[in-house]
Phi, psi and omega in degrees: 000094181238352178290130183302322180298322178291321178297315180297326181303322178298315180294320178298318178297321176297318179299318179296322176299315179300317178296317180297333178276359181091012182256196183271128188279071175234128180235158180209161176208144177250128183241148175282175182300331181270006180088004179291132176289119179266325180186149177219162179185177179221163179302127182233026181304315182287310185299320184260352184064030184236109183293349181266358182270078175273166182301314182294321179291324178295317179295318180298314180296320180295333180289336182076187183285137174233156178292326179201159185240358186305325184264012179265162178235124173265122178250128182223146183286341184224147178311130185291139176293178181295323179300310181286328174296322177297322177299315179301314180291316182303318185259001174072032176299129191278334183217141175234128175252123185252124178297316179199154179227017180283315184279339178205122179257094183276224187263019184294329177294318178299318178299315180298321178296339182251027170090002177276132174288124182239131177238118177256120187269335184054049183287125184298329178294318180294317178300312183294320177305312182287318179300315180296318180296313181298321178293324184278325186222061185300323182296320178293321178297313181294327174297317183297322182265006174077030178249000000 
C-alpha cells in the first residue's frame, strides 16, 4: 500500500469512526517506509475525556516502539496542531500527508521548514467532514483548538 490516496483512506475511516462515537472527526495513521500500516487512530478527546488524545498521538501510540521514525509517514485528515507537529519533530517522522488545511491551518508549514516532507492533498472528503462538524458542533470544535 504505497499510493497516497490509499494511505489517506485509512485516516478518513478513522475520522468517520470518531464522528460515529460522538467525537471530533480527525483520523490519522502511521505507515512504514514500505507502506505497511504501523498504527492508526482518531481523536478521542471527547470519548476518553482526555485532551491529549489527538488522532496523530493515537496512531503513534498504536504503532508501538520503533527503532527510528525517519522513514515513516504520518497521514492525517487535518493539518496537525502544534502538539501533534511537535510529536512529528520530536520523533523525527520523515513525511506528513495532510488531508486538508482549509478548516484548520496547523503546524505543517513549520514542519516543512524543519525538513519534514509535507504533502497537502486538499481532499474534499476531509474538508466536508470538518466543515459539517464545525457547523454542527462549533463549541466543541473551538474547545478542541483552544479558542
